[in-house]
N, CA, C and O atoms as a GROMACS GRO file, in nm:
protein
  464
    1MET      N    1 -10.771   3.103  -4.885
    1MET     CA    2 -10.694   3.128  -4.766
    1MET      C    3 -10.648   2.993  -4.708
    1MET      O    4 -10.730   2.903  -4.690
    2VAL      N    5 -10.522   2.979  -4.679
    2VAL     CA    6 -10.465   2.858  -4.623
    2VAL      C    7 -10.477   2.864  -4.471
    2VAL      O    8 -10.426   2.957  -4.408
    3LYS      N    9 -10.546   2.762  -4.411
    3LYS     CA   10 -10.561   2.756  -4.266
    3LYS      C   11 -10.449   2.674  -4.203
    3LYS      O   12 -10.389   2.716  -4.104
    4TRP      N   13 -10.421   2.560  -4.262
    4TRP     CA   14 -10.323   2.467  -4.206
    4TRP      C   15 -10.238   2.411  -4.318
    4TRP      O   16 -10.283   2.400  -4.432
    5VAL      N   17 -10.115   2.377  -4.286
    5VAL     CA   18 -10.027   2.305  -4.378
    5VAL      C   19  -9.985   2.178  -4.304
    5VAL      O   20  -9.919   2.184  -4.201
    6TYR      N   21 -10.026   2.064  -4.359
    6TYR     CA   22  -9.989   1.936  -4.298
    6TYR      C   23  -9.855   1.893  -4.357
    6TYR      O   24  -9.844   1.873  -4.478
    7LEU      N   25  -9.755   1.878  -4.273
    7LEU     CA   26  -9.621   1.847  -4.320
    7LEU      C   27  -9.588   1.698  -4.312
    7LEU      O   28  -9.493   1.653  -4.377
    8SER      N   29  -9.664   1.624  -4.236
    8SER     CA   30  -9.637   1.482  -4.216
    8SER      C   31  -9.732   1.399  -4.301
    8SER      O   32  -9.853   1.401  -4.278
    9PRO      N   33  -9.681   1.326  -4.400
    9PRO     CA   34  -9.770   1.246  -4.484
    9PRO      C   35  -9.834   1.132  -4.406
    9PRO      O   36  -9.774   1.081  -4.310
   10GLY      N   37  -9.953   1.092  -4.446
   10GLY     CA   38 -10.020   0.979  -4.385
   10GLY      C   39 -10.107   1.012  -4.266
   10GLY      O   40 -10.158   0.920  -4.201
   11LEU      N   41 -10.126   1.140  -4.234
   11LEU     CA   42 -10.214   1.174  -4.122
   11LEU      C   43 -10.358   1.136  -4.156
   11LEU      O   44 -10.403   1.158  -4.269
   12PRO      N   45 -10.430   1.078  -4.060
   12PRO     CA   46 -10.568   1.040  -4.089
   12PRO      C   47 -10.658   1.163  -4.099
   12PRO      O   48 -10.652   1.254  -4.016
   13LEU      N   49 -10.741   1.164  -4.202
   13LEU     CA   50 -10.840   1.270  -4.222
   13LEU      C   51 -10.972   1.205  -4.259
   13LEU      O   52 -10.976   1.107  -4.332
   14GLU      N   53 -11.081   1.260  -4.208
   14GLU     CA   54 -11.214   1.214  -4.244
   14GLU      C   55 -11.265   1.302  -4.358
   14GLU      O   56 -11.270   1.424  -4.345
   15ILE      N   57 -11.303   1.241  -4.468
   15ILE     CA   58 -11.366   1.313  -4.580
   15ILE      C   59 -11.516   1.305  -4.559
   15ILE      O   60 -11.572   1.196  -4.550
   16PHE      N   61 -11.581   1.420  -4.550
   16PHE     CA   62 -11.725   1.415  -4.527
   16PHE      C   63 -11.807   1.499  -4.625
   16PHE      O   64 -11.928   1.512  -4.609
   17ALA      N   65 -11.741   1.557  -4.725
   17ALA     CA   66 -11.812   1.627  -4.832
   17ALA      C   67 -11.720   1.637  -4.953
   17ALA      O   68 -11.598   1.637  -4.939
   18GLU      N   69 -11.781   1.647  -5.070
   18GLU     CA   70 -11.705   1.661  -5.195
   18GLU      C   71 -11.768   1.770  -5.280
   18GLU      O   72 -11.890   1.786  -5.282
   19TYR      N   73 -11.683   1.844  -5.348
   19TYR     CA   74 -11.730   1.943  -5.445
   19TYR      C   75 -11.628   1.948  -5.557
   19TYR      O   76 -11.520   2.004  -5.541
   20GLY      N   77 -11.662   1.888  -5.671
   20GLY     CA   78 -11.568   1.880  -5.783
   20GLY      C   79 -11.442   1.805  -5.740
   20GLY      O   80 -11.450   1.692  -5.694
   21ASN      N   81 -11.328   1.870  -5.755
   21ASN     CA   82 -11.200   1.810  -5.717
   21ASN      C   83 -11.159   1.839  -5.573
   21ASN      O   84 -11.046   1.811  -5.534
   22TRP      N   85 -11.250   1.894  -5.494
   22TRP     CA   86 -11.219   1.933  -5.357
   22TRP      C   87 -11.291   1.841  -5.259
   22TRP      O   88 -11.401   1.793  -5.285
   23ARG      N   89 -11.226   1.817  -5.145
   23ARG     CA   90 -11.282   1.732  -5.040
   23ARG      C   91 -11.280   1.810  -4.909
   23ARG      O   92 -11.180   1.870  -4.871
   24LYS      N   93 -11.394   1.808  -4.841
   24LYS     CA   94 -11.401   1.871  -4.709
   24LYS      C   95 -11.357   1.766  -4.608
   24LYS      O   96 -11.413   1.657  -4.603
   25VAL      N   97 -11.257   1.801  -4.530
   25VAL     CA   98 -11.196   1.704  -4.438
   25VAL      C   99 -11.196   1.757  -4.295
   25VAL      O  100 -11.207   1.877  -4.270
   26ARG      N  101 -11.184   1.660  -4.202
   26ARG     CA  102 -11.173   1.691  -4.060
   26ARG      C  103 -11.056   1.610  -4.007
   26ARG      O  104 -11.043   1.492  -4.040
   27ASP      N  105 -10.972   1.671  -3.924
   27ASP     CA  106 -10.862   1.596  -3.863
   27ASP      C  107 -10.901   1.554  -3.722
   27ASP      O  108 -11.010   1.585  -3.675
   28GLN      N  109 -10.812   1.484  -3.654
   28GLN     CA  110 -10.843   1.428  -3.522
   28GLN      C  111 -10.866   1.534  -3.415
   28GLN      O  112 -10.923   1.504  -3.310
   29ASP      N  113 -10.824   1.657  -3.441
   29ASP     CA  114 -10.846   1.766  -3.347
   29ASP      C  115 -10.976   1.840  -3.374
   29ASP      O  116 -11.014   1.931  -3.300
   30GLY      N  117 -11.046   1.801  -3.483
   30GLY     CA  118 -11.172   1.865  -3.519
   30GLY      C  119 -11.158   1.979  -3.616
   30GLY      O  120 -11.258   2.042  -3.651
   31THR      N  121 -11.037   2.008  -3.662
   31THR     CA  122 -11.014   2.114  -3.759
   31THR      C  123 -11.074   2.073  -3.893
   31THR      O  124 -11.052   1.961  -3.940
   32VAL      N  125 -11.151   2.162  -3.955
   32VAL     CA  126 -11.222   2.135  -4.080
   32VAL      C  127 -11.170   2.229  -4.188
   32VAL      O  128 -11.144   2.346  -4.162
   33GLY      N  129 -11.157   2.175  -4.308
   33GLY     CA  130 -11.117   2.258  -4.422
   33GLY      C  131 -11.131   2.181  -4.551
   33GLY      O  132 -11.164   2.062  -4.551
   34TRP      N  133 -11.105   2.248  -4.662
   34TRP     CA  134 -11.113   2.187  -4.794
   34TRP      C  135 -10.973   2.156  -4.844
   34TRP      O  136 -10.881   2.236  -4.828
   35MET      N  137 -10.957   2.038  -4.906
   35MET     CA  138 -10.828   1.998  -4.963
   35MET      C  139 -10.850   1.951  -5.106
   35MET      O  140 -10.953   1.890  -5.138
   36TYR      N  141 -10.754   1.979  -5.190
   36TYR     CA  142 -10.758   1.930  -5.328
   36TYR      C  143 -10.741   1.778  -5.325
   36TYR      O  144 -10.654   1.726  -5.255
   37HIS      N  145 -10.822   1.707  -5.402
   37HIS     CA  146 -10.825   1.560  -5.396
   37HIS      C  147 -10.690   1.496  -5.426
   37HIS      O  148 -10.660   1.389  -5.373
   38GLY      N  149 -10.609   1.558  -5.509
   38GLY     CA  150 -10.478   1.504  -5.544
   38GLY      C  151 -10.379   1.501  -5.428
   38GLY      O  152 -10.276   1.434  -5.437
   39LEU      N  153 -10.411   1.572  -5.320
   39LEU     CA  154 -10.323   1.574  -5.203
   39LEU      C  155 -10.359   1.464  -5.103
   39LEU      O  156 -10.291   1.446  -5.001
   40LEU      N  157 -10.466   1.390  -5.133
   40LEU     CA  158 -10.512   1.285  -5.042
   40LEU      C  159 -10.478   1.148  -5.097
   40LEU      O  160 -10.468   1.129  -5.218
   41SER      N  161 -10.459   1.054  -5.007
   41SER     CA  162 -10.426   0.916  -5.043
   41SER      C  163 -10.542   0.826  -5.004
   41SER      O  164 -10.617   0.857  -4.911
   42GLY      N  165 -10.557   0.714  -5.073
   42GLY     CA  166 -10.659   0.616  -5.037
   42GLY      C  167 -10.614   0.522  -4.928
   42GLY      O  168 -10.692   0.439  -4.882
   43ARG      N  169 -10.490   0.533  -4.884
   43ARG     CA  170 -10.436   0.446  -4.780
   43ARG      C  171 -10.495   0.487  -4.645
   43ARG      O  172 -10.484   0.602  -4.604
   44ARG      N  173 -10.558   0.391  -4.576
   44ARG     CA  174 -10.624   0.421  -4.449
   44ARG      C  175 -10.524   0.422  -4.333
   44ARG      O  176 -10.444   0.330  -4.316
   45THR      N  177 -10.531   0.528  -4.257
   45THR     CA  178 -10.452   0.540  -4.136
   45THR      C  179 -10.544   0.580  -4.022
   45THR      O  180 -10.657   0.622  -4.043
   46GLY      N  181 -10.494   0.567  -3.901
   46GLY     CA  182 -10.570   0.606  -3.784
   46GLY      C  183 -10.475   0.658  -3.678
   46GLY      O  184 -10.354   0.642  -3.688
   47ALA      N  185 -10.532   0.721  -3.577
   47ALA     CA  186 -10.454   0.771  -3.464
   47ALA      C  187 -10.498   0.695  -3.340
   47ALA      O  188 -10.618   0.678  -3.316
   48ILE      N  189 -10.403   0.650  -3.262
   48ILE     CA  190 -10.433   0.575  -3.141
   48ILE      C  191 -10.488   0.670  -3.034
   48ILE      O  192 -10.417   0.755  -2.982
   49ALA      N  193 -10.616   0.653  -3.004
   49ALA     CA  194 -10.688   0.721  -2.894
   49ALA      C  195 -10.635   0.859  -2.859
   49ALA      O  196 -10.587   0.880  -2.748
   50PRO      N  197 -10.642   0.956  -2.952
   50PRO     CA  198 -10.587   1.089  -2.921
   50PRO      C  199 -10.661   1.159  -2.806
   50PRO      O  200 -10.611   1.259  -2.754
   51TRP      N  201 -10.776   1.111  -2.767
   51TRP     CA  202 -10.854   1.170  -2.658
   51TRP      C  203 -10.808   1.119  -2.521
   51TRP      O  204 -10.853   1.169  -2.418
   52LYS      N  205 -10.718   1.020  -2.520
   52LYS     CA  206 -10.667   0.965  -2.394
   52LYS      C  207 -10.524   1.012  -2.370
   52LYS      O  208 -10.462   1.073  -2.457
   53GLU      N  209 -10.475   0.984  -2.251
   53GLU     CA  210 -10.333   1.006  -2.222
   53GLU      C  211 -10.269   0.872  -2.193
   53GLU      O  212 -10.335   0.782  -2.140
   54GLY      N  213 -10.144   0.858  -2.227
   54GLY     CA  214 -10.073   0.736  -2.194
   54GLY      C  215 -10.060   0.641  -2.311
   54GLY      O  216 -10.020   0.680  -2.421
   55TYR      N  217 -10.095   0.515  -2.286
   55TYR     CA  218 -10.072   0.409  -2.384
   55TYR      C  219 -10.196   0.323  -2.401
   55TYR      O  220 -10.282   0.317  -2.313
   56VAL      N  221 -10.204   0.257  -2.516
   56VAL     CA  222 -10.310   0.162  -2.548
   56VAL      C  223 -10.242   0.030  -2.583
   56VAL      O  224 -10.144   0.030  -2.657
   57PRO      N  225 -10.293  -0.083  -2.531
   57PRO     CA  226 -10.228  -0.210  -2.562
   57PRO      C  227 -10.253  -0.254  -2.707
   57PRO      O  228 -10.364  -0.244  -2.758
   58MET      N  229 -10.147  -0.304  -2.770
   58MET     CA  230 -10.158  -0.370  -2.900
   58MET      C  231 -10.137  -0.519  -2.871
   58MET      O  232 -10.038  -0.556  -2.809
   59ARG      N  233 -10.228  -0.600  -2.915
   59ARG     CA  234 -10.225  -0.742  -2.881
   59ARG      C  235 -10.180  -0.829  -2.997
   59ARG      O  236 -10.186  -0.788  -3.113
   60ASP      N  237 -10.136  -0.949  -2.964
   60ASP     CA  238 -10.091  -1.045  -3.067
   60ASP      C  239 -10.206  -1.094  -3.154
   60ASP      O  240 -10.186  -1.123  -3.272
   61HIS      N  241 -10.325  -1.104  -3.095
   61HIS     CA  242 -10.444  -1.153  -3.165
   61HIS      C  243 -10.561  -1.062  -3.131
   61HIS      O  244 -10.553  -0.983  -3.038
   62ALA      N  245 -10.668  -1.073  -3.206
   62ALA     CA  246 -10.786  -0.990  -3.185
   62ALA      C  247 -10.869  -1.042  -3.068
   62ALA      O  248 -10.978  -1.095  -3.087
   63SER      N  249 -10.815  -1.027  -2.947
   63SER     CA  250 -10.882  -1.073  -2.827
   63SER      C  251 -10.828  -0.995  -2.707
   63SER      O  252 -10.709  -0.967  -2.699
   64SER      N  253 -10.917  -0.960  -2.616
   64SER     CA  254 -10.874  -0.884  -2.498
   64SER      C  255 -10.792  -0.969  -2.401
   64SER      O  256 -10.732  -0.916  -2.308
   65ILE      N  257 -10.789  -1.100  -2.422
   65ILE     CA  258 -10.706  -1.186  -2.336
   65ILE      C  259 -10.577  -1.230  -2.406
   65ILE      O  260 -10.496  -1.302  -2.348
   66ALA      N  261 -10.558  -1.186  -2.530
   66ALA     CA  262 -10.434  -1.218  -2.602
   66ALA      C  263 -10.318  -1.143  -2.537
   66ALA      O  264 -10.338  -1.038  -2.477
   67PRO      N  265 -10.197  -1.197  -2.548
   67PRO     CA  266 -10.080  -1.129  -2.492
   67PRO      C  267 -10.062  -0.989  -2.551
   67PRO      O  268 -10.089  -0.965  -2.669
   68VAL      N  269 -10.016  -0.898  -2.468
   68VAL     CA  270  -9.987  -0.762  -2.513
   68VAL      C  271  -9.851  -0.764  -2.584
   68VAL      O  272  -9.749  -0.799  -2.524
   69ALA      N  273  -9.852  -0.728  -2.712
   69ALA     CA  274  -9.729  -0.727  -2.792
   69ALA      C  275  -9.651  -0.597  -2.772
   69ALA      O  276  -9.528  -0.595  -2.777
   70ALA      N  277  -9.726  -0.488  -2.748
   70ALA     CA  278  -9.664  -0.356  -2.729
   70ALA      C  279  -9.767  -0.262  -2.670
   70ALA      O  280  -9.887  -0.289  -2.671
   71ARG      N  281  -9.719  -0.151  -2.619
   71ARG     CA  282  -9.807  -0.045  -2.573
   71ARG      C  283  -9.782   0.074  -2.666
   71ARG      O  284  -9.671   0.125  -2.676
   72LEU      N  285  -9.890   0.116  -2.733
   72LEU     CA  286  -9.879   0.224  -2.831
   72LEU      C  287  -9.913   0.357  -2.768
   72LEU      O  288 -10.017   0.370  -2.702
   73GLN      N  289  -9.828   0.455  -2.787
   73GLN     CA  290  -9.848   0.591  -2.736
   73GLN      C  291  -9.974   0.650  -2.797
   73GLN      O  292  -9.996   0.639  -2.918
   74THR      N  293 -10.058   0.711  -2.714
   74THR     CA  294 -10.177   0.775  -2.768
   74THR      C  295 -10.136   0.887  -2.863
   74THR      O  296 -10.039   0.959  -2.839
   75GLY      N  297 -10.211   0.899  -2.972
   75GLY     CA  298 -10.180   0.996  -3.076
   75GLY      C  299 -10.094   0.939  -3.188
   75GLY      O  300 -10.082   1.001  -3.294
   76LEU      N  301 -10.033   0.822  -3.165
   76LEU     CA  302  -9.949   0.759  -3.268
   76LEU      C  303 -10.030   0.731  -3.393
   76LEU      O  304 -10.141   0.679  -3.384
   77VAL      N  305  -9.978   0.765  -3.509
   77VAL     CA  306 -10.044   0.736  -3.636
   77VAL      C  307 -10.003   0.596  -3.681
   77VAL      O  308  -9.885   0.563  -3.688
   78VAL      N  309 -10.104   0.514  -3.712
   78VAL     CA  310 -10.082   0.376  -3.754
   78VAL      C  311 -10.150   0.352  -3.888
   78VAL      O  312 -10.242   0.425  -3.926
   79ARG      N  313 -10.105   0.251  -3.956
   79ARG     CA  314 -10.169   0.209  -4.081
   79ARG      C  315 -10.276   0.107  -4.046
   79ARG      O  316 -10.250   0.012  -3.971
   80LEU      N  317 -10.396   0.125  -4.100
   80LEU     CA  318 -10.506   0.031  -4.077
   80LEU      C  319 -10.499  -0.078  -4.184
   80LEU      O  320 -10.520  -0.050  -4.302
   81ARG      N  321 -10.469  -0.199  -4.143
   81ARG     CA  322 -10.458  -0.312  -4.236
   81ARG      C  323 -10.594  -0.378  -4.261
   81ARG      O  324 -10.628  -0.411  -4.374
   82SER      N  325 -10.671  -0.396  -4.152
   82SER     CA  326 -10.806  -0.452  -4.162
   82SER      C  327 -10.877  -0.423  -4.031
   82SER      O  328 -10.814  -0.402  -3.928
   83CYS      N  329 -11.012  -0.423  -4.036
   83CYS     CA  330 -11.092  -0.404  -3.916
   83CYS      C  331 -11.213  -0.496  -3.924
   83CYS      O  332 -11.275  -0.511  -4.029
   84SER      N  333 -11.245  -0.559  -3.812
   84SER     CA  334 -11.357  -0.653  -3.807
   84SER      C  335 -11.487  -0.588  -3.761
   84SER      O  336 -11.592  -0.651  -3.767
   85GLY      N  337 -11.480  -0.466  -3.716
   85GLY     CA  338 -11.594  -0.401  -3.653
   85GLY      C  339 -11.573  -0.389  -3.503
   85GLY      O  340 -11.639  -0.310  -3.436
   86THR      N  341 -11.479  -0.470  -3.451
   86THR     CA  342 -11.446  -0.469  -3.309
   86THR      C  343 -11.296  -0.449  -3.287
   86THR      O  344 -11.255  -0.377  -3.196
   87TRP      N  345 -11.215  -0.513  -3.371
   87TRP     CA  346 -11.069  -0.506  -3.363
   87TRP      C  347 -11.013  -0.462  -3.498
   87TRP      O  348 -11.070  -0.492  -3.603
   88CYS      N  349 -10.900  -0.392  -3.493
   88CYS     CA  350 -10.829  -0.356  -3.616
   88CYS      C  351 -10.687  -0.410  -3.611
   88CYS      O  352 -10.620  -0.404  -3.508
   89ARG      N  353 -10.644  -0.464  -3.723
   89ARG     CA  354 -10.503  -0.501  -3.737
   89ARG      C  355 -10.432  -0.375  -3.784
   89ARG      O  356 -10.466  -0.318  -3.887
   90VAL      N  357 -10.333  -0.333  -3.707
   90VAL     CA  358 -10.260  -0.211  -3.736
   90VAL      C  359 -10.113  -0.243  -3.754
   90VAL      O  360 -10.064  -0.347  -3.710
   91SER      N  361 -10.043  -0.152  -3.820
   91SER     CA  362  -9.898  -0.165  -3.833
   91SER      C  363  -9.837  -0.026  -3.830
   91SER      O  364  -9.906   0.075  -3.841
   92GLY      N  365  -9.706  -0.024  -3.816
   92GLY     CA  366  -9.634   0.102  -3.828
   92GLY      C  367  -9.650   0.154  -3.970
   92GLY      O  368  -9.679   0.077  -4.061
   93LYS      N  369  -9.632   0.282  -3.989
   93LYS     CA  370  -9.652   0.340  -4.123
   93LYS      C  371  -9.563   0.274  -4.227
   93LYS      O  372  -9.598   0.270  -4.345
   94ASN      N  373  -9.448   0.223  -4.186
   94ASN     CA  374  -9.358   0.155  -4.280
   94ASN      C  375  -9.370   0.004  -4.272
   94ASN      O  376  -9.294  -0.068  -4.337
   95GLY      N  377  -9.464  -0.047  -4.192
   95GLY     CA  378  -9.490  -0.190  -4.185
   95GLY      C  379  -9.392  -0.270  -4.102
   95GLY      O  380  -9.391  -0.393  -4.115
   96GLY      N  381  -9.311  -0.209  -4.018
   96GLY     CA  382  -9.210  -0.280  -3.941
   96GLY      C  383  -9.265  -0.365  -3.828
   96GLY      O  384  -9.196  -0.456  -3.781
   97TRP      N  385  -9.386  -0.339  -3.782
   97TRP     CA  386  -9.448  -0.415  -3.674
   97TRP      C  387  -9.599  -0.417  -3.698
   97TRP      O  388  -9.651  -0.332  -3.770
   98SER      N  389  -9.668  -0.511  -3.638
   98SER     CA  390  -9.814  -0.515  -3.650
   98SER      C  391  -9.875  -0.588  -3.532
   98SER      O  392  -9.807  -0.663  -3.462
   99GLY      N  393 -10.003  -0.565  -3.512
   99GLY     CA  394 -10.078  -0.629  -3.406
   99GLY      C  395 -10.222  -0.580  -3.410
   99GLY      O  396 -10.265  -0.520  -3.508
  100TYR      N  397 -10.296  -0.606  -3.302
  100TYR     CA  398 -10.439  -0.576  -3.298
  100TYR      C  399 -10.471  -0.478  -3.186
  100TYR      O  400 -10.422  -0.491  -3.074
  101VAL      N  401 -10.556  -0.379  -3.220
  101VAL     CA  402 -10.600  -0.278  -3.125
  101VAL      C  403 -10.752  -0.273  -3.132
  101VAL      O  404 -10.810  -0.287  -3.239
  102ARG      N  405 -10.815  -0.255  -3.015
  102ARG     CA  406 -10.961  -0.241  -3.015
  102ARG      C  407 -11.001  -0.124  -3.104
  102ARG      O  408 -10.941  -0.016  -3.097
  103GLN      N  409 -11.101  -0.145  -3.186
  103GLN     CA  410 -11.143  -0.044  -3.282
  103GLN      C  411 -11.188   0.083  -3.212
  103GLN      O  412 -11.169   0.192  -3.265
  104GLN      N  413 -11.246   0.073  -3.094
  104GLN     CA  414 -11.292   0.191  -3.021
  104GLN      C  415 -11.176   0.278  -2.974
  104GLN      O  416 -11.199   0.392  -2.932
  105ASP      N  417 -11.053   0.228  -2.982
  105ASP     CA  418 -10.935   0.305  -2.941
  105ASP      C  419 -10.861   0.366  -3.060
  105ASP      O  420 -10.745   0.406  -3.048
  106ILE      N  421 -10.928   0.375  -3.175
  106ILE     CA  422 -10.864   0.430  -3.295
  106ILE      C  423 -10.950   0.541  -3.354
  106ILE      O  424 -11.069   0.521  -3.380
  107TRP      N  425 -10.890   0.659  -3.374
  107TRP     CA  426 -10.957   0.764  -3.448
  107TRP      C  427 -10.921   0.745  -3.595
  107TRP      O  428 -10.803   0.733  -3.629
  108GLY      N  429 -11.021   0.741  -3.681
  108GLY     CA  430 -10.996   0.724  -3.824
  108GLY      C  431 -11.073   0.606  -3.882
  108GLY      O  432 -11.066   0.580  -4.002
  109VAL      N  433 -11.144   0.536  -3.797
  109VAL     CA  434 -11.231   0.427  -3.841
  109VAL      C  435 -11.361   0.440  -3.761
  109VAL      O  436 -11.358   0.461  -3.640
  110TYR      N  437 -11.474   0.426  -3.830
  110TYR     CA  438 -11.603   0.443  -3.764
  110TYR      C  439 -11.637   0.323  -3.676
  110TYR      O  440 -11.591   0.212  -3.704
  111PRO      N  441 -11.717   0.342  -3.572
  111PRO     CA  442 -11.762   0.228  -3.489
  111PRO      C  443 -11.832   0.125  -3.577
  111PRO      O  444 -11.923   0.160  -3.652
  112GLY      N  445 -11.792   0.000  -3.566
  112GLY     CA  446 -11.854  -0.107  -3.641
  112GLY      C  447 -11.811  -0.118  -3.788
  112GLY      O  448 -11.851  -0.211  -3.857
  113GLU      N  449 -11.730  -0.024  -3.836
  113GLU     CA  450 -11.685  -0.028  -3.975
  113GLU      C  451 -11.595  -0.149  -3.999
  113GLU      O  452 -11.508  -0.181  -3.918
  114VAL      N  453 -11.619  -0.216  -4.111
  114VAL     CA  454 -11.540  -0.332  -4.148
  114VAL      C  455 -11.450  -0.295  -4.265
  114VAL      O  456 -11.498  -0.246  -4.368
  115LEU      N  457 -11.321  -0.319  -4.250
  115LEU     CA  458 -11.225  -0.298  -4.358
  115LEU      C  459 -11.166  -0.435  -4.393
  115LEU      O  460 -11.109  -0.502  -4.306
  116PRO      N  461 -11.180  -0.476  -4.517
  116PRO     CA  462 -11.127  -0.610  -4.553
  116PRO      C  463 -10.975  -0.616  -4.547
  116PRO      O  464 -10.917  -0.721  -4.575
   0.00000   0.00000   0.00000
């Protein structure tokens, strides 16, 4: 039985179980289901603070005192380039812009997780 059809590629999903070629996934809204592994990508993405309203600052450098380069709309899907455990370097899905967002403001990366 099909519960959801995701039409937008690159949406962040958490994989938390595997069975053969199937992966049990959860999306940012908490919806859980099984997906065939061939429909998933290894490219890491995240959503900007979907639990908040408004905007989250993206900074020029990984520091809370660095200049604000842009304000990202909450819920925006971004590409995760790297994460230090505190800050993540993010970019647009097509790589047109990049900057740093506090890791706690991103759904799709665990607290303290380091991505090289």
